[in-house]
C-alpha positions in Angstrom: 0.0 0.0 0.0 1.5 3.3 -1.1 0.3 6.2 0.9 3.4 8.4 1.1 1.9 11.4 -0.7 -1.7 10.8 0.6 -3.2 12.6 3.6 -6.4 12.4 5.6 -8.8 15.3 6.4 -10.5 15.0 9.8 -13.6 16.9 11.0 -12.1 16.5 14.4 -14.8 18.3 16.3 -17.2 15.5 15.2 -15.5 12.7 17.2 -14.6 12.0 20.8 -11.0 12.9 21.8 -10.2 9.2 22.4 -11.2 8.4 18.8 -9.3 11.4 17.5 -6.1 10.1 19.2 -6.6 6.6 17.8 -7.2 8.1 14.3 -4.0 10.1 14.5 -1.9 7.1 15.5 -3.5 4.9 12.8 -3.0 7.5 10.1 0.7 7.7 11.0 1.2 3.9 11.3 -0.5 3.3 7.9 2.0 5.7 6.3 -0.1 8.7 5.4 1.7 12.1 4.9 -0.5 14.2 7.1 -3.7 14.4 9.1 -5.3 17.7 8.3 -8.0 19.4 10.3 -10.8 21.6 8.9 -12.3 24.9 10.0 -15.8 24.8 11.3 -17.5 25.9 14.6 -14.3 25.1 16.6 -10.7 26.2 16.1 -8.9 23.6 13.9 -5.4 24.5 15.4 -6.5 23.0 18.7 -7.2 19.7 17.1 -4.0 19.8 15.0 -2.1 20.2 18.3 -3.7 17.1 19.7 -2.9 15.1 16.5 0.8 16.3 16.6 1.0 15.4 20.3 -0.1 11.8 19.6 2.3 11.2 16.8 6.1 11.5 16.1 6.4 12.2 12.4 3.0 13.0 11.1 2.3 16.5 9.6 -0.8 18.4 10.7 -2.4 21.7 10.1 -5.7 23.0 8.7 -7.1 22.2 5.3 -8.5 24.7 5.2 -8.8 27.5 7.7 -11.1 30.4 6.9 -8.9 33.4 5.9 -11.6 35.9 7.0 -11.7 34.6 10.6 -8.1 35.5 11.4 -5.5 38.2 11.1 -2.3 37.0 9.3 -0.1 37.9 12.3 -2.3 35.9 14.6 -2.1 33.0 12.2 1.7 33.4 12.1 1.9 33.3 15.9 -0.2 30.2 16.1 1.9 28.4 13.5 5.1 29.6 15.1 4.0 28.2 18.4 3.0 24.9 17.0 6.4 24.6 15.1 8.2 25.4 18.3 6.6 22.3 19.9 6.6 20.1 16.8 9.5 21.3 14.6 9.1 20.6 10.9 5.6 19.0 11.2 3.3 22.0 10.8 1.6 23.2 7.6 -1.3 25.5 6.9 -4.0 25.5 4.2 -5.9 28.8 3.9 -9.2 29.3 2.0 -11.9 31.9 1.5 -14.3 29.2 2.9 -17.3 30.8 1.3 -19.3 27.6 2.1 -19.3 28.4 5.8 -22.6 29.7 7.2 -21.2 32.1 9.9 -22.2 35.8 9.7 -18.9 36.7 8.1 -19.0 40.4 8.8 -18.9 39.7 12.6 -15.4 38.2 12.1 -14.0 41.5 10.7 -13.1 40.5 7.1 -15.7 40.4 4.4 -15.7 38.1 1.4 -15.2 40.7 -1.3 -11.9 40.9 -3.3 -11.2 37.3 -2.5 -8.0 37.0 -4.5 -6.6 40.4 -3.4 -7.3 39.7 0.2 -5.7 36.2 0.0 -2.7 37.6 -1.8 -2.0 40.2 0.9 -2.7 37.7 3.7 -0.2 35.1 2.3 2.5 37.8 1.8 2.3 38.9 5.4 2.1 35.4 6.7 5.1 34.3 4.7 7.2 37.2 5.9 6.2 36.6 9.6 6.9 32.9 9.4 10.4 33.7 8.0 11.2 35.6 11.1 11.0 39.1 9.6 9.7 42.2 11.4 6.6 42.9 9.4 5.5 46.5 8.8 2.6 46.6 6.3 -0.1 49.2 5.7 -1.8 47.4 2.9 -5.1 47.7 1.1 -6.8 45.0 3.3 -4.5 44.4 6.3 -2.4 46.5 8.6 0.4 44.6 10.4 3.4 45.5 12.5 5.5 43.2 14.6 7.1 39.8 14.6 5.8 36.3 15.2 7.4 34.6 18.2 9.0 32.3 18.5 10.6 32.3 15.1 9.9 29.0 13.4 13.0 26.8 13.1 11.7 25.1 10.0 9.9 26.3 6.8 6.2 26.1 7.4 4.5 25.3 4.1 1.5 27.5 3.1 -1.2 26.1 0.9 -4.1 28.0 -0.7 -7.5 26.4 -1.4 -8.7 27.3 -4.9 -12.1 26.9 -6.5 -11.2 28.9 -9.6 -8.2 29.7 -11.8 -7.4 33.1 -10.3 -7.0 31.7 -6.8 -5.1 28.7 -8.3 -2.8 31.1 -10.0 -2.2 33.0 -6.8 -1.2 29.7 -5.1 1.2 29.0 -7.9 2.8 32.4 -7.6 3.0 32.8 -3.8 2.3 29.6 -1.9 3.9 26.2 -1.5 0.9 24.4 -2.9 -2.8 24.4 -3.6 -5.8 22.4 -2.3 -8.4 21.5 -5.0 -11.7 20.2 -3.9 -14.7 18.6 -5.7 -14.9 18.8 -9.4 -14.6 16.6 -12.5 -11.2 15.4 -13.5 -11.1 17.9 -16.3 -12.0 20.8 -13.9 -9.3 19.7 -11.4 -6.8 19.4 -14.2 -7.5 23.0 -15.4 -6.9 24.4 -11.9 -3.8 22.3 -11.4 -2.4 23.6 -14.7 -3.3 27.2 -13.7 -1.3 26.8 -10.5 1.7 25.3 -12.3 1.7 27.8 -15.1 1.5 30.7 -12.7 4.5 29.3 -10.8 6.5 28.9 -13.9 5.8 32.5 -15.1 7.3 34.0 -12.0 10.4 31.7 -12.1 9.3 29.1 -9.6 9.7 25.4 -10.1 6.2 24.1 -11.0 7.2 20.6 -10.0 8.0 21.9 -6.5 4.3 22.9 -6.0 2.2 20.5 -4.0 -1.1 20.1 -5.9 -3.4 18.4 -3.5 -6.8 17.0 -4.6 -9.3 16.5 -1.8 -11.5 13.5 -2.4 -14.3 11.9 -0.4 -13.8 8.5 1.1 -16.5 6.2 2.3 -16.1 2.8 4.0 -19.1 0.4 4.4 -19.7 -3.3 4.4 -19.4 -3.5 0.6 -18.1 -1.2 -2.1 -21.6 -0.9 -3.5 -23.0 0.3 -0.2 -20.2 2.8 0.1 -20.8 4.1 -3.4 -24.5 4.5 -2.7 -23.6 6.5 0.4 -21.3 8.7 -1.7 -24.1 9.4 -4.2 -26.4 10.5 -1.4 -23.6 12.7 0.1 -22.9 14.3 -3.3 -26.6 14.9 -4.0 -27.1 16.8 -0.7 -23.6 18.3 -0.1 -22.6 19.9 -3.4 -23.7 23.4 -4.2 -26.1 23.9 -7.2 -23.2 25.5 -9.1 -20.9 22.5 -8.5 -23.6 20.0 -9.4 -24.7 21.9 -12.5 -21.1 22.2 -13.8 -20.4 18.5 -13.3 -23.6 17.1 -14.8 -23.4 19.6 -17.7 -19.8 18.5 -18.5 -20.5 14.8 -18.2 -24.1 14.7 -19.6 -25.8 17.8 -20.8 -27.2 21.2 -19.7 -30.7 19.8 -20.0 -29.9 17.0 -17.6 -28.3 19.4 -15.2 -31.3 21.6 -15.2 -33.6 18.6 -14.5 -31.3 17.5 -11.6 -31.4 21.0 -10.0 -35.2 21.0 -10.4 -35.4 17.7 -8.5 -33.1 19.0 -5.8 -35.3 22.1 -5.4 -38.3 19.9 -5.0 -36.5 17.9 -2.3 -36.2 14.7 -4.3 -32.7 13.8 -3.2 -33.0 10.1 -4.2 -33.7 11.2 -7.8 -30.7 13.5 -7.7 -28.5 10.8 -6.3 -29.6 8.4 -9.0 -28.9 11.0 -11.7 -25.3 11.6 -10.7 -23.1 10.2 -13.5 -20.9 7.2 -12.5 -17.9 9.0 -14.0 -18.4 11.8 -11.6 -18.6 9.5 -8.6 -15.3 7.9 -9.6 -13.7 11.4 -10.0 -14.6 12.8 -6.6 -14.5 9.8 -4.2 -13.4 6.3 -3.3 -15.8 3.7 -2.1 -14.2 1.0 0.0 -15.3 -2.1 1.7 -14.4 -2.8 5.3 -12.5 -5.9 4.1 -10.7 -4.0 1.3 -7.3 -5.1 0.2 -4.2 -2.9 0.0 -4.0 -3.5 -3.7 -7.5 -2.3 -4.3 -6.9 0.8 -2.2 -3.8 1.7 -4.3 -5.9 1.1 -7.5 -8.8 3.3 -6.2 -6.4 6.1 -5.3 -4.7 6.0 -8.7 -8.1 6.0 -10.5 -9.4 9.1 -8.6 -6.3 11.2 -9.1 -6.9 14.0 -11.7 -4.4 15.1 -14.3 -1.7 17.4 -12.8 -2.3 16.4 -9.2 0.7 15.4 -7.1 -1.0 14.5 -3.8 -4.3 13.3 -2.5 -6.3 14.0 0.7 -9.0 11.6 1.7 -12.0 13.1 3.5 -13.9 10.3 5.3 -17.6 10.9 5.1 -20.4 8.9 6.9 -22.1 6.0 5.3 -25.0 6.4 7.6 -26.6 9.9 7.9 -24.4 12.1 10.1 -22.6 9.3 11.8 -19.1 10.8 11.6 -17.9 8.8 14.6 -18.9 5.6 12.9 -17.4 6.7 9.7 -14.1 7.5 11.2 -14.1 4.3 13.2 -14.6 2.2 10.0 -11.9 4.2 8.2 -9.5 3.7 11.1 -10.3 0.0 11.4 -9.7 -0.6 7.7 -6.3 1.2 7.6 -5.2 -0.2 10.9 -5.8 -3.8 9.6 -4.0 -3.0 6.3 -1.0 -1.5 8.3 -0.8 -4.5 10.6 -0.9 -6.9 7.6 1.9 -5.0 5.8 
């Protein structure tokens, strides 16, 4: 089983601390690169700290943290502190996180000028993590001071991109890009946008980590896991994401019919209409008894053109049973690691 450039994304606030600790240890033992956390109602850096504390070589950080909820100097201080405790094992993924339902204005940074705000945020964060004294009076951020303690290792910064402009920004200014939910063609376009932007500014495009986030579902059989993925896609994707995918793989007429069904609340019909090709391009369906060879095959199949790394996002096979989902995921990879 080859997991060296594959990571796991954990909605850590959805599980008990004992299960989070077990997950972290299993992820490391199985050979994954990182166990990312994700922004939500709780602070993901707290869960990253717990993951790092339970492991010895695993990387952790957020994938992604909402840029508008934090000042770049506060972000730098948090990362510098984590790196002081766990040198060389900390990374950060930053996104606009427009999908979050919080009243964004109350956090102090609105969602206009997404690319401009992200660009300035990354510039300040990069300089602070390099140990510089930052003195910036920018268009979007004012910052003066130094992050302490100065990180002893380079802290990779990744940017989550849903469009080519943000992907290009990641290529120019970040260490990598997170790409999430889309057809293989769509992910390929964004990967190329990031790599081309890196090359245009004299950076090595092959040095850019292009990380595709894909769903993972574990159930008694692959068929049951695939059915669960269909239901999750039918309810979890935005209208725009679903329309784009169905239009590309079927037709605009089919996409319009699917959205009409969704509006009417007929989620079973929406799930049934999701093209098989799309399911194979956004997720992996695994049986509890899965073999290491099949896991390798499934991961190779889901990887889009231009992608250099994968992140598996375990989702529940039964309603909102995240705890059960993570337990099934941990059980599978613990068994595979022990058999290796």
